[in-house]
N, C-alpha and C positions, 0 to 999 in steps of 0.2 A: 503494500499499500504506500503510496507516494506521501511525502512530506506535507504537501498542500491538503491531500485528502484527509490525513490523520488530523491536521489542524482544524479542518471543517468538523469532523466528527467529535473533536474536543470541545468544540463551541457547542455542539448539540448537548453533549453532556453537561457542560455548564448551564445550559438554558434549562436543562431538565433538573439539575440541582437548585437552581435559583427558583423554579417553578415550585418545587417541593418546599423550599423555604417559605415562598409566598404562600402557598397553601396551608402552612402550619404556623405561619407569623402570629397569627391571632390566638394561638393556644397559650393557656396560662402556663402549662408545664410541660416539659419536653421529655420524652423517653428517647434516649440515643440509639438504642437497639430495637426499634419498633418494626414491625413488618410493614411492606409496601402497602399503599391504600388501595392497589389494584387487586382484588380478591384472586385473580389469576395468579399474580406474582406471589401473593401471600400463600396460596395453596402449595405453590412449588417450594417456597421456602420452608414451608412446615414440613413437606416431605423431605428435604434435604437435611432439616433438623432430627428427624426421626432417625435418620441414617448415621448421626453422628454419635460415636462412641463416648461414653463417660470416661474423664480423666485417662487413665492409662490402658483401660480395657480394649482388647483386641477385638475387632468386628469379627462376627461370625462369618466364615466363607461358605459360599454357595455357588453353583454353576451360574446362576443368573447374574451375582456380583461379578464373577470372573469374567463372564462373557463381556460385561459392560467395560471391565478394565481393558479387555483385549480390544473392544471397539473403539475406545478412546485412543489407544495407541494407533489402530489402523486407520482412523480417520485424520490423525494430525498430519500425515504426508499427503492429503488430498485436499486441502483447503484452496489450493490455487486454481482448480479446476472451475471453469464457469459455466458449463452445461450439464444438465443432467443427463441428456441422452448419453454423451460420451463416457460419464461415469457408470451408467448402467451396462452399456456395452463393454467397458473394460473390466467390470466386475465379471460380467458373463464370459468373456474370452479368456480371462485370465485364472478363472476359477480352477481349472485342471492343473495348471503349473503352479499355482500359489497353495495347493491343498495341504502340502506337508510342510509349509513355512511355519516356523515357530512364531512368527508375527500375527498368525491368525489362530494359533493355538490357544482355546480359552484358558488352559491351565498355566500359561506363561505368564500371566500377569499376578504379581502378589497383592494381597489385601492391602488396602490403603487407608490410612486413618484421616478421616476428614475433621480438621479443626473448625473451630467457632468462627476464626478469622476468615478462613477459606469459605464457609457457607455465607458469611456477611458479603464478601466479596463477589461471590456467585451471584447473590440477590442484586448486588448494586449492578452487575453486569447485565442481568436478566431485566432490571429496571431500564437501564440506557437502551438495551436492545429492543424493549417493548415501546419506548418513546420515540426512538429513531424510526422504528417500523410504522408507527402510527403516523408519523409526519410524511413518509413516504407514500402510504396507501391512502390516507385520508385527506383529500384535497381541501375539506371543508372544517379541517381542525382549527379549532381557535380556542385558547385558554381564556377562562372566565374566573374573575376574583371569587375566591372561597367564601362562602357565607355559612355560617353555623345555623342549624335548626333553630326556630324560635322555641323557647321554652326549654332548650335543652341545658343540662349541667354545665357544659362547656361554655354556652354562651353566656350563662349568668356569672360563672367565674370570671371569664374574659372581660366582660362588661364591668364588672366590680374592681378588677385589677386596673383597668384602664380608667376608670373613674377616679380610684385613689390615686393613680400617678398623676392625671391632669389636675386634681384638686391640691396635691403638694405643689406641682409647679406653679400654680396660681397664688398658693399661700407664700412660696418663696418670692415671686415677684412683688407682691403687696407688702413685703416685710420693710422697715425703715430702719437701715437702708435695704435696697433690694438684693436678693441673693440670686446670682446668675449662674452658678455651676450646673444646675439642672439644664438649663437653657443653653450653656455652652455645649453640653453633650448632644443636645438635640440638633444644634447648628452643625455639629461635627457629622452627626449621621446624615443629615440633609445634604451636605456638601459630598459626602461619598457617592449618594444616591445619584445626585446630579453629574457627577464625573463618570459614573457608570453609564449614563445615557450617551456619552460622546463617543464619536468614532475617533480611529487613531489620527486622523487629519485634523481634528479640532483643536489644534494647538492654541490659538487665540484665546478661544473661549475657556479653555482648560486653566490656562494662564490667569486670565480675569477671575474666574471662580476661586483659584487658590489665592489670589491677592486679596479679594474682598472677604472671603470667608477664611482668613487666616487665623487660626486658633490662637496663636501666640500674641498677635496682636489685639484681638479681642480680649483675651485675659488681661493684657496690660491696660486696656480701655476700662475694664471693670473694676480694676484696681485704683483707678484714677477717677472713677464714676463718670466716664465719657463715653460709655457704650451707647449706641443709637439702635436699640433693639427693633423699633418699627422700621427703620431705614434698611436694616440688614433683611428682615422680613419682606419688604417692598422689592428689594433686588432679587430675593429667591423667587418671588412670583414673577417678576419680568422674565428671568432665565427660564422658569417652566413654560411660560408662554412661548418662547423661542423654540423649546426642545419637544413640547407636546404634540400629539396628533390633532388634527382639524376638528376631530369629534369631541376633544376636551376643551375647546375654548370657551365654552359656556361655563365649564366648572372654574376656569380661571377667572372669568368676569365676576363670578360670585365671590372668589376669594378677595378680590380688590374691594369688595362692599363689606367686608368682615374685619376692617382694620382696626376698630374701635377696642374689641377684646383681644388682647395679644395671645392669650392661652387658646380662645376659641379658633383662632386664625392658624396657629400651629397646628392644632388638631386638624383642621380642614386641609393644610398643606400636606400632612402626612397621608390623609385619605386620598388626595388627588395624586400624590406621588406613588401610591400603590395602584391606583388605576394606569398611570403611565408606565409603570413596571409591566403590567399585562400587555398594554400595547406594544411596547419595545420587544417582549418576547415573540408576540405574535408577528410582528414586523420581521424579526430575526429568522422565524421559523420559514416565512414566505421566501425570504431571500436564500436561505440554504437548502430549501426543498430541491430545487434543480441539481444541485451538486450531490445531494443525497441519493436523488434517484439515478444518477449516473454510476455512483459507486456503491449502491444499496446491496447488491448480492454480494460483493467481496466484503464489505463490513460486517453484514449481519452473519455471514458464514464464519469469518474470524472471530467475532466475538463470542458466537455459541461454542467455537472451538475452546475458547479459553474458558467458558464454563464447564465444558466437557473435561478439559485438562484439571480443574481444580476438583470436580465431582464426577468421577466416572460413571456414577449411577444415573446421570442426567439423561440417559437414552432408555431407561427401564421401560417406560410405558410407550415409548415409540416402537421399542422392540416387540412387546407384546402385541400391540396394534398390528404390525406387519406379520408377526408369527400366525396370529388369527387368520389374517387373510390368506396366508401360504396354506395353512392346514385346511381351510374351507375349499380352496381349489384343489387341492391334492385328493381330499376326500370326494369331490364332484367328479374330477377326471378319471379317477382310478376305482369309480364304484363299479359293481358287476353289471349294472343296467346302462352303463356308458359306453356307446358304440366306439371302437377305436381300431386303427389298423395295426397296432403294435402287438407283439406277443405278450401273452398274459404274465409272463414272468419278468418283463421289462415295465417299469414304473414311469409313467408320464410325469414330467415336471413342468409347470408352468413358467413362461419366461419372466424375468424380473419385471418387465413392463406390465404385463397382466397382473402380477402380484400387487404392484403398486397402484395400479388403477382400481383393482378392486379394494384395496385398502382405502383410497380416497373415496370410494363410493359409498363405504360404510360410515364415513363422517356425516353423511346427511340423514343417518338415522341413529346417530350416537345418542346412547342413554348416559347423560351427563351426572345422573344421581348415583349410578352404579359403577362408572368407570372413568377416572380422570383422562382428559384429553392428550394425546401424545405430546412431548415436549416441543417438538418441532412446529406445532400448531398453536402453540399458546398464545403467540402475539396476535393471532387471528380468531382467537375464541369469541369475542364479541360479535365479530362479523359473521362467523359460522353459525352461532347460535341464532343470529337474527335470520340468516337465510334458512336455517332448519325451521325455524317457527313459521315462516312465510310460506315455505314448501308444505308444511303440514296443514296449514289453512287452505292453500289451494287445493291440496288432495281432498280435503273433506268437502269443500265446495264442489268439486268436479263429481265427488261420488254421490251427492244429493242431487246434483242436475241429471246425472245419469238414471237415478232411480226414478225421479220424476218423469223422465222422457220415456222410459220403459214401462212405467205403471199407468200414466194417463195416456200415452200414445197419441193417436191421430189429431184429436182436437186441438192439440197445441203445437202441432209440429210445424217449423217454418216460422214461428212467431219469434223474430229476433228480439222484438222490443220486449216482450213478456219474459224471453230467456236472460236477457241482459237485467231486467229489474229484479229477477229472482237471484241471479247472481250477485248483484250488489247487496241485496237485503241479507242473502246467506253469509256473506263474507263480513258484513258488520255484526251480524249476530253471533259469528264465531270468532270476532276478534278477541285476543287474550286467552285462547284455548290452549295455549303452552303453560299457563301459570298454575301452580300445585294446587291452589284453592278453587281453580276454574269448575264449574259444574257441567261438563259436557252433556251429559244425558238430559239435563233441565234445559240447556240451551237447544238442543236437537229437537225436543217437543216444542219449544217456541219456533224454531225454524219450520217444523213440519206444520205447525197451526197456521203461519203466515204465508206458507206457500199454498195451502189449501184454500186460504181466504183470497190470495191474488188470483190463482187459477179460477176460482169460482166466479170472481168478478169479471175476469177475462171471457169466460165462456157465456156467461150471462149478457155481456155487452154484444157477442156475435150470436146471440139467439141459440146457443147450445144450453143443454141441461146440465146444472151444476153437478158436481161430484157427489156420488151417493155416499151415506155415512159409513157403508162398509168399504168403500174404496178409499175414503179417507183415513179410515182406521189402518187399512193395509199400507197406505203410503207412509203414514206415521210409524208403523212398526218397522217398515223397511228402513226408513231414515235413522231412526234410532238404534237400528242393529248394526250401524257402521262402526260402532265402537268395539265391536267384536273382532279379535284378530283374524279369525277364520272366514270373516264375511267376504262372500264371492266378489262382490263389488270393490270391496276394499282391496282384497289380493290382487284383482285384475288392474286397478289404477295403479297401485304400488310397484307391480311388476313392469308396466308400461314406462312409469316415472323412472325407474332404476335403468331401463333399456335406453331411455332418451339421454339421461345423464352420463351412461357409460359410453354412448357414441360421441358426447361432446369431450369426455376426458380422452378418450382415445385419439381423437382428431380435433383438438381445440382450435386449430389455425383456419378452420373452414366455417366462417360465419354463417354461411346458409344453413348449416345444421341446426342452428338456433330456431329456424322457422319450420324445421321438419319434425313436428310433434307426432308421436304414434296416433293410431286411430283411437277415438274415445277421449282424447285430451284435448280437443279443439276449443272447449269452453274456456279452458285456461291458458291458452297458446301464449298470449302476451305477458302474463306473469311468469310462464316457465321461461320464455326467452330471456326476461330481465334477470331471474335468479340464476339461470344457467350462464349467462355471461359473467354475472359476478363471481359465480363458483368456479368457473374456468380460469378466470383472472387470477384468483387466490391459489388455485392449484398450480398454474404455471409458475407463478413467482416463487412458491414453496418448493417446487422441485429443483427450480434453478438454484436457490440458496442451499437446500439440504440434500441436494442429489448425492455427494459423495457420502454422506451419512447412511442414506438409504440403500446404497449400493454395497457398502461393507456389511450392513445388518442382512440384506437379502442373501449375499454369498456365503455368510456365516451360518444363516439358517439353512441353506440349501445343503451344506456340508453336513450338517447334523441330521438330515434325513436319511442320508445312507452312507455317512463317512467320506464320501468322495461325491463330486457332482457328477450327474449323468452324461453321457455322450451328447454331443450337439444335436444329432438328428432326433433325439427323444425330446428336446425341448420344443416348445411351441413358437418356432421361429416365424411362422406365418402371422403371428400376431403382432410382431414388433413393427411390422410396415405401417399399420394403422395407429400404433401407439407412441410414435416418436414426438418429442416436443423440442422445439427449436428454443 
């Protein structure tokens, strides 16, 4: 990584640290070893802490831990590769030659003690990685000033501490003679904040700020009772007006109208400075985003490698995720009912591409309550959850519409306006179905009632007989039955949705595939195209970053299936042509 790029990423990390300071600046008490605020990072740190031995206790060895150690070693030499295709190709082509290498032997990695410092460093690296990744993928990312919830204990403590501080300042300034020590500390802090807003080329303004807010000179003026606190405050406001964003000009005008009470004016100055900090961070993010995007793959891969070097178990869940995909494919391909042209004694092995494609497809139906997400997907967990929720609702809407079409039949065929109305209504009523406290059965009953009402209204307007009570009861029962896992309509929709997404993953560069939805999914075609485009974008970027890690894991898992990789003709080479990702 070049020096310029390292410098840019150092700036990003500084932005992240300053943002965390801003988010925690209003807290009355600070805990130095606290978990990251992001629940994803906090969960990962807890997993790291649970694997850390106490005192001099040696960690218990296991095959999984040893595998992860060897995985950490084997990935360290692959961080310079930039494309996931070459990584997977190399793993498949070299698997036979490297099968006996000690480098890939799980037992060659000794158990390693993880210290608390390493855990905290890994957590910090993970925080930096998550923040940089969010800058890269989220073009709408904007930092906002943190506000504590109304009525919370922390807010009451903060407000009381702040009130006490400003009351003491007011009391000191009203003494005879006035006491300025607390005010001088405030001026010194304001000076540092103003200097932090300056670019390297603002030498003239930097010199001016240092001359006007010269703390030694101000202390001498205090000793001689010659300090002009109002004049200093006026200069600070003028400087803030030069440095602030246009959106803060109204706030600056309000400051000029609060010059009577010096304590209130200082309090408002700090409030506006906090807003300017956030503006500066957002501006810096916008300026750095193009640089980050050009070097993002290299940076994220190198940062994750640092985490892996410190905590070799950082790929445990990723390995389990890929292993589950491989075992599922092996079970399907080598089942007695699966036709194949190979001899029975020769086991078919899926290609690395197919293993990884199937693994990514599983993410769309991932149960987050039972299994943690793979470590390599943690930075995208919020986006993946959102896509999963959207897809679940789309599938439910499509299932309802298919049931309506098959149950009611001819009288409503070809009525696009009615179909669109039923789709919008169902989608609204099923909003939030991913929440744990959501009553899906009750919502489906409401959906069925509203659908019957809308259909009867449409039939009456066109001089058709309304639905009979028996038909309405049948329609309601079928709609409510989609919650059952073995419901045929549900199974049909899920199977075709999986085929649609598998086609996108296998060939994500063909945009026309977004519009080629399977039969029966026409009603949710626009939504599927949007979800599919976002999901494919995440998958492509994830492969580019973590391709070397996936390649090593897949190669090692294939070794464990039979001690040595199968001959090339027994792999599914034909699958690769549709699975390559540039």
